[in-house]
N, C-alpha and C positions, 0 to 999 in steps of 0.2 A: 866569611860571613854566612854564606848559605848553609855551609856545613854546621856552623854553630847554631843557626836557627833550627836546622833539622834535629840536632841533638836535644835542643830544648823542647821541640815538639814531641819527641819520643818520651822525654821525661814527663811531660805534661800528660801523656797518654798512659804510661806504664805505672807511674806512682799511684794514681787513683785506683787503677785496676788491682794493684797489689794490696792497697788498703782495703778494697772491697772484698778480696779473697780472705784476708785476715779477719775482717768483720764477720764474713759468712761462716768461716770455721769456728770463730768464737761463739757465734750464736748456736751452731750445731752442737759444739761441745757442751755449752751451757744447757742445751735442751736435751742432751742425751739421757740424764736420769729420768726425765719425764717420759722419753720414748721407752726406756726400759720399764718404767713403772706401768706403762700401758701395754706392755708385751705379755706373752703367755706367763702363767704362774704355775709353779710346781706346788700343788696343793698338799701332797703328802708323799712319803716314801715308805714302801712296805717290803718285807722279805718273807720268803717261805723256804724253809730248809727241808729238803727231801733226801731220800737215800742215795740218789745219783746226781743231784744238782741242787744249787741254791738259786732261787729266782728273786731278783730285785725288780720292783715295779715302781715307776714314777707316774703318779696321777697328775694330769695337767688339765687346766680349765679350757684349753684350746690347742690346736695342733702346733707343734714346734719342731724346728730342725735340731739335729743333735749329731755329735760325733763322739766316738769312743776311742781312747788311747790306752795302750798298755805300757806301763812304766816299771822299770826294774830298780832294785836296791833302794828302798824296799819295794816288794811286789805290790802293785796296786793298779786298779783300773780307774780311769777318769772319764766321766761323761760331761761334755761341754754342751750347754744349751744357750745359743746366742739370744740376747734380748730377753732372757727369762729372769724371773725373780722367784724367791722362795716364800711360801706362806709361813714357814717355821724355820728356825735356824739351828736347832739342837742336833747333835750327832746321835747315831743309833748303834748300840752295842749288839753285835750278832753272836760271835763266839761259837760258831759251828765249825765243821771240819775245813771249810774253805775260806770263810770271811771273819776277820777280826771285828771290824766296825764299818759303818757307813757315815761319811761326813758331808755336811752341806757347806759349800764354800762360795758365799755370795760375792759378786763383783759388780762393777759399774756397767759392764757391757755383756755380762753373761751370768748364768747360774752354773755352778760346777758341783758335780757329785763325785766324791772320791770314795772308792771302795777299797779299803785296806785288806789285803789278802794274807793268807798264811803260807803261801808258796806259789809255785807255778800252777796255772790253770788253763783250761780252754774256755772260750766264751763265745756267745752269739747274742746279737741284739736285734730287736725289731720293734715296730710300733703297731698299736692296735687302735682302730677307730672306735668312737663311742658306740654304745649299744647296751640294751638290757639294764638301763639306769646306771651305766658306768661311764666314766670320763675317758678322754683321750689318755692313752697309756704308752709309755716307753718301757720296754721289758728287756732286762739283761739276765741271761741264763749263764751261770758259772758252773763248770764241770771239772772233775779231775782230769789231768792229762790222759791222753788215749792209752798210753802204755800202763797206766795204773787203773784203768776203768774195769770194773768187774760187774757182773749182773747183780742187781740189788736183791738180797735174799728176803724171803718172807720173814716176818718177825714173830717168833714164838716167845711167849711170856715166861716159859720155864727156862732156867739157865742152861740146862743140858738138853741137847737135841735128842728126841726120842725116835728111834727107828720104827717105821711103820710096819706092823705085822697084823695078823688076824685079830689080835686082842686090842689093838690101838685104833680108835675111831677118830678120824681127823675132821674137824669142823673148821671151815674157812669162813671167817667173819669179815665182812666188807663194810666198814663205816663209810657211808655215802658222802659225796662232795669232798671238800677239803681244798686248801690252798686258795687259789683265786676264785674258786666257786664256793660261796658260803652256804648255798642252799636257801631255804626259807629263812626269813628274818622277822622277828617280832621284838621291837624295842632293842635291847642290848643282847638278846638271845639269838644266836645263830645256829641253824640246824647242824652245820658241820661240827660244831663243838659238842652239842648234846649227843649226837650219835657216836662220836668218838669216845666220850665218857662211858656211855652204855656198853659199847663194844669192848672196851678195855676191861670192864667189870665182868661182862659175859665170858670173855676169854679166861679171866682169873678163876671164875666159878667152874668152868669146864675143865680147866687144867688141874683143879683140885680133886676131880673125880677120877677114880681108877679106870683105866681103859680109854680115856679121852685125851685128845690133844687139840688145842685151839691155836690157830695161826691167823694173822691179820694182814689185810691188804695194805693198810697204813696204820702206823701207831703214833702219828703226829700230824701237824697241820700242813700237809702237802697233798697234791692231787695226782694219783696214778690215773692214767687214761682208762676208759671203760674196757678197752681191749686188753690193757695190761693187767687189770684186775682178774679178768677171765684167765689169762695166761698163767698168772701166779697160782691160781687155784688148781690148775691142771699140773703145774710143776710140782706141787706138794702132794699130788695124789689125794686130793680131798674126797671125803665121803659125803660131804654135805656143804652147800654154799648158801650163806645167809647174808643178804645185803640189808643194812639197817638205815632207816630214814625216818623223818618226821613228816607230818601231813599238815595241810592248811585248807581252809574252806571259807567261802564268802559268808556263810551262815555260821555265827559264833556258837550256836547250839549243837553243831555237829562235832562229835568227839569219839574217841575210842581207838582201838587197834584194828588195822586192816592188814591182810596178807595177800600178796599177789604171787601167782606162779605163771609160768610162760604160756602164752597162747600162740599157737602157730597160725591161727586163722583170724587174728585181730582181737581187740579187747572186748569184754563182755558188756560194757556200757560206756557211755560218753565220758564219764568222769575218769574211768580207767584209761581210755585212749588219750585224754589230755595229760594225765599224769605221766604216762609212758613217754609221750612226746617231750615233756619237760625234762625227764631224766636223761633221755637220749641226747637232748640238745646240750646237756651239761658239758659234753666233751668238746664243744665248739668254742668254749670260753678261752680265747687266747691260744687255741690249738688248731691243728689241721683236722679235717674230717677223718673219722676212722673208716676202716673198710666195711663193705656191705656184707651182711650175713644172710640175706634173703634166700639166695640160691642154695646155700649150704643147708639152711633150715628145711627147705622143701625136700632136698635129697635125703635128709635124715629122717623125715617124717615116717617113712615106711620101715625104718629099721627097728627090729624087735627090742633091742636093748634100750634104744632111745625112747621108745614108746613107754617102756616100764619106768624110765626116769621121770617122764611127765606124770605118770600115775603116782609115783612115790612123792613127787613134789606137791601134788594136790593133797595127799594125806598129811604131808608135813605142814602145809598151810592150816589144815583143820586142827592139828594138834597144838599149834601155836595159839590159835584162837581159843581152843578149849582151856588152855593154861591161863589165858587172859580172863576168860569167863569165870574161872574158879578163884581168881584173885580178887582182892579189894582195891587193886591199884588202878586198873584201867578197864573200861568196858570193851566187850567183844563186839566187833562189827561183822564183817563177813570176808570170806575168801573170794578173790576175783582173779581173772586172767587178763594179762596185758602183755604187749610185746616189748618189755624192757630189754634193752640191748645187753645189759649186764647179766641177764639170765640166759642168754642164748648160747652158752657153751654146750649145754645139754650133756656134759660129761658126768654129771652127778645130780642128785636131787637138789633143787635150788628154789629159793623163795626170796621175795623182797618184802620186808615187814615195815609198815608205817606204824611206829610204836605208839604214837599219840598225835594230837592236833595242837600245833602252836597257836592256833586261832581260837581254841576253846579254853575258857577260864579254869575249869576243873583239871583238864589235862596239863595246862600250863603250870599249875601248882606242883604237879609231879615232875615235870620236865625241868623246872628251874632249880630244884633242890638236889643235893647229892644223894640224900636218902631215897628220893623218888626215882632217880636214875638207877640206883643200885637195885631197887625193887623191880623196875622194868627189866633189868638184866636177868634177875632171878626168874621172872615170868618166862622169858625166852629160854633160859637154861632148862626149866622144867618141861617146856614144850618139846625141846629137842630130845631130852632123855626119854620122855614118854613116846615120842615117835620112834626112836631107836628100838625100844622094847616092843612096840607094835610091829615093827618090821621083822624082828626075830620071831615073834609069835606067828606071823603070817608065813614065814619061811618054813616053820615046823608044820603048820597046817597044810601047806601045799605039798610038802614031801610025803605026808601020811595020807592025804585024801586028794588024789588027782582030779582035775575038773572033768565033769561028765557033760558031753556036748549033745544033749538030747532035747533041749528046750526049743520049741518053735516060737519065734518072735517076729511079729509084724512091725515093720519099720514105721515110726511115727514122724509127724512134722517136727523138724528141728534135730532129729537124730543124725549122728555122724559116726564114722568108724572109730574115731578117737574117743568120743563120748561113750560108745558102747563098750569099747575095750577097757576104759577106765571103770565102768560100772561092773563089768564082768571079772575084773582082776586078771585080764589077759592082754594080748597085744593085737595091733591092727593086722600084722602079718598072719597071726594064727586065725583070726576071723576070716581074712581073705582066702587063706589056704583051705580051711574047713568048708567054706561055701563056694569055692571055685569062682571067686569074683574076678572079673576082667579089669575092673577099674575101682577107684575109690568112691565113685558116685553112688548114692543110695536113692531109691524111689519110695515114696510113701506107699505102704501096703506090701512092699516087698518082704517075703518071708525068709528069715535067716535062721540057721542052726547056731544056737549059743549055749554056753555052759548053764547048768542048772543053778538056780539061786541068783539070777541077775537082779541087781538092785533096781527097783522101780524109780523113775524120775520123780 
């Protein structure tokens, strides 16, 4: 009897407990869709096909945990995001060298993204916190297997590769931004798309001219790092480097073309400094910081060849603006100096051209049309050709009439060795040697021996 009473007591305790657990899990399962509904949401999925990888980006409205699995037969990558939902349900056709398509696979307990591959790949994944008006992001980079990876070549628009010689002049064209970095945006117009169109047409125009070869740092919507753009220009032995961008301004009446060349002592005005900071920061969008060039630039400053490169870059900027001034396409503004990282290779004459303002109504009419973009490309092509002819004429002049160093010049407020070298058509080293200077510092009133015919400021 006591044992029987004990069994009944246990039954009386256990049965309600079991019933409670069942009810609890029933409530949880019934509430799960609501929990998932309130979880993070995948707002959109984007991809960018580059020469060495394809990047898949998931934009989310808040942080989310995720895992990535590689599955064979057929090859695919699966990204699982617990408690997430999709804002859209359609699949995305990619069709590049690595990916066939991207599928959204919604579930009750997770959102699943399936990346159908064309074969074996290497991949890495990471998350990026929000910033610069961007959402939380999950990024998947997909690359060729290591044993198949080769350096991405520069893209030449001509079908046959032209060997560089004394008659071939190589112009490296750098369409700014690209991929995850759209640049400036006005409505549906993105800077990265505009400058790519202009650059492609500029390359076509130059390639149609005898003695010219144009190569591009990118020919589609992907983002080479700023350091990589400089490396590619050097690899192709470029004779000239031109980075193409669009401009914006708070005042809508500001418009026209501006051209920047490198300043080793900082930008010439506040606007130039701000713009330089903006361009340099582009490499931080989803990427690691690039190496610092400051020490290298300082060391190169006194090098004769590099000084002439800066001098030639200033002349290039003026010729591009003169071409704009002679056209009925875009107004000429002025040449400026700024510390753009993409100009800091110093291996060749270089300039960054802001072709027009997305914030200006007249400029926007040109930028939004195919005809206008082609006309801007023609303006740049004419400026480059005129600059090259000017360089050839200067070379002949210098060979026939060597500089005469008999002019006495009193240093003025604001003078620098670089500025004097530029105005004299000589180098910092030559001025230092001729005047037996012990340092690069100048004093107002100091008398220097300079070439005859120095240009007055």
